[in-house]
C-alpha positions in Angstrom: 121.5 124.1 106.7 119.8 121.9 109.3 117.8 119.1 107.7 114.3 119.0 109.1 112.9 115.5 109.8 109.2 114.7 110.2 107.8 112.7 113.0 108.5 109.0 112.9 105.7 106.8 111.7 103.9 104.3 114.0 105.8 101.4 112.4 109.2 103.1 112.9 108.3 103.6 116.6 107.2 100.0 117.0 110.5 98.8 115.4 112.6 101.0 117.7 110.7 99.8 120.7 111.0 96.2 119.5 114.8 96.6 119.0 115.2 97.8 122.6 113.1 94.9 124.0 115.1 92.4 121.9 118.4 93.7 123.2 117.3 93.4 126.8 116.1 89.9 126.2 119.5 89.0 124.7 121.2 90.4 127.8 119.1 88.5 130.2 118.6 85.2 128.2 121.5 83.4 129.8 120.6 84.6 133.3 117.0 83.5 133.4 117.2 80.6 130.9 114.9 82.0 128.3 113.9 80.0 125.2 116.7 80.7 122.8 114.1 81.1 120.0 113.0 84.4 121.6 116.4 85.9 120.9 116.8 84.5 117.4 116.3 86.6 114.3 112.8 85.3 114.0 112.2 86.3 117.6 113.6 89.8 116.9 111.3 90.3 113.9 108.3 89.1 116.0 109.1 91.4 118.8 109.5 94.3 116.4 106.1 93.5 115.0 107.5 92.6 111.6 106.2 89.1 111.6 102.7 87.8 112.6 102.4 84.8 115.0 101.5 82.6 112.0 104.6 83.7 110.0 106.8 83.2 113.0 105.4 79.7 113.5 106.1 79.0 109.8 109.7 80.1 110.2 110.1 77.9 113.3 108.7 75.0 111.4 111.0 75.5 108.5 114.0 75.4 110.8 112.8 72.2 112.4 112.1 70.5 109.1 115.5 71.3 107.8 117.1 70.2 111.0 115.4 66.7 111.0 116.1 66.2 107.3 119.8 67.1 107.4 120.2 65.1 110.6 118.8 62.1 108.7 121.2 62.6 105.9 124.2 63.3 108.0 124.6 67.0 107.2 125.6 69.7 109.6 125.7 73.5 109.3 128.1 75.9 110.9 125.3 78.4 111.5 122.1 77.0 113.1 118.9 78.5 114.3 117.4 77.5 117.7 114.6 75.7 115.8 117.2 73.7 113.8 119.1 72.9 117.0 115.9 71.7 118.8 115.2 69.2 116.0 118.7 67.7 116.2 119.1 67.9 120.0 117.9 64.4 120.8 120.8 62.1 120.8 118.7 59.1 119.9 119.2 57.9 116.4 115.9 57.5 114.7 117.1 56.7 111.2 116.0 53.1 111.6 112.4 54.1 112.3 110.6 53.9 109.0 107.6 56.0 110.1 109.9 58.8 111.3 112.0 58.7 108.2 109.0 58.8 105.9 107.5 61.8 107.8 110.8 63.7 107.6 111.2 63.1 103.9 107.5 64.0 103.3 107.7 67.2 105.3 110.9 68.3 103.5 109.3 67.6 100.0 106.2 69.4 101.0 108.2 72.4 102.2 110.3 72.5 99.0 107.0 72.6 97.0 106.3 76.0 98.7 109.6 77.5 97.5 109.6 78.6 93.8 112.5 77.7 91.6 112.8 81.4 90.6 114.0 83.7 91.8 116.9 81.5 92.8 117.7 83.5 95.9 114.3 82.5 97.4 115.6 79.3 99.0 118.9 81.0 100.2 117.0 83.8 101.9 114.6 81.4 103.6 117.5 79.2 104.8 119.5 82.2 106.0 116.7 83.4 108.2 115.0 80.3 109.4 117.7 77.6 109.3 120.9 79.6 109.9 119.6 82.4 112.1 121.2 85.1 110.0 119.7 88.5 109.4 118.3 89.4 105.9 117.6 92.8 104.4 114.3 94.5 104.9 113.9 94.6 101.1 114.2 90.8 100.9 111.8 90.4 103.8 109.1 92.6 102.2 109.4 91.5 98.6 110.0 87.7 99.0 110.2 86.2 102.4 106.8 87.3 103.6 105.2 85.5 100.7 107.2 82.3 101.3 106.2 82.2 105.0 102.6 82.7 104.0 102.8 79.9 101.6 104.3 77.6 104.2 101.7 78.6 106.8 98.9 77.7 104.4 100.5 74.5 103.2 101.0 73.2 106.7 97.7 74.4 108.1 99.3 76.9 110.5 96.8 79.6 109.8 95.4 81.7 107.0 97.7 83.9 105.0 97.4 87.7 105.6 95.4 89.6 103.0 98.4 91.8 102.3 102.0 90.9 101.7 103.5 93.1 104.4 104.1 91.7 107.9 101.9 93.2 110.5 101.1 96.8 110.0 98.8 96.7 106.9 99.6 99.5 104.5 96.7 101.7 103.6 95.6 101.1 100.1 96.1 104.3 98.1 93.3 105.7 96.1 93.9 105.9 92.4 95.2 109.3 91.4 92.6 111.4 89.5 93.7 114.2 87.2 92.4 117.8 87.5 90.5 117.3 84.2 88.9 114.1 85.4 87.8 115.8 88.7 86.4 118.7 86.6 84.4 116.2 84.4 83.1 114.5 87.5 81.7 117.8 88.7 84.2 118.3 91.6 84.4 122.0 90.7 80.8 122.5 89.8 78.8 125.3 91.5 75.2 124.5 92.5 72.5 126.1 90.5 71.4 128.3 93.3 74.8 129.6 94.0 75.1 133.4 93.8 77.6 135.0 91.6 79.5 137.3 93.8 82.8 138.9 93.1 85.7 138.0 95.4 86.1 140.3 98.3 89.7 140.7 97.3 88.7 142.2 93.9 88.0 145.9 93.9 84.4 146.6 92.7 84.4 147.8 89.1 88.0 146.5 88.5 89.0 144.3 85.6 89.6 141.4 88.0 86.1 141.7 89.4 84.6 141.7 85.9 86.7 138.6 84.9 85.6 136.8 88.1 81.9 137.6 87.4 82.3 136.3 83.8 83.8 133.1 85.0 81.1 132.5 87.5 78.4 133.1 84.9 80.1 130.7 82.5 80.2 128.0 85.2 76.5 128.6 86.1 75.5 128.4 82.5 77.3 125.1 82.1 75.7 123.7 85.2 72.3 124.8 84.0 72.9 123.3 80.6 73.9 119.9 82.1 70.9 120.0 84.4 68.6 120.5 81.4 70.2 117.7 79.5 69.9 115.3 82.5 66.2 116.3 82.9 65.6 115.7 79.2 67.3 112.3 79.2 65.3 111.2 82.2 
């Protein structure tokens, strides 16, 4: 049996197009000297329209804050994002500059305040993506990382957080499900008072089905008339 697949959604098409663009950018990055941040994991997500400009700016800031802080404390990572590299690329030692050191420490503390203690993987996921330039799962991106990037963007005045937790394509808010009984009580199936009780054209005149149909229509009309009288009396 051949499995039938529906048409891809707009978001899926955007992601596919974004993947192609990202691959082409990687291939040409060394040739034309592109900013390496464009071909990072953050750049890929931005091109695929999975991050807003504000969220991408927050991710870039996180990499730079970690880079400066770990440089100050003599730490070095084997996997480093372009943003992390930019913050440590200057060969000049600034550890003797009190103002620079105070700013580095303050930015790092301010960033850590945006990261909750639980779930514990929150900090790991943020560091994997923004500091170490490693891919994370779509589930982690949707359920946790978006919220963290939004928190950072607000804390560092990069821009307002999106109204919704998803990245770019806002999901349509689903209307609450209404049961058949609730729709009936709301009058969704009511027939107006001036409606004519006519048997279905699929029922043979004089048949039992036609009689049942006429009885049902009369019952509905009687109910509508009764509710109309009650409403008039209450008003």
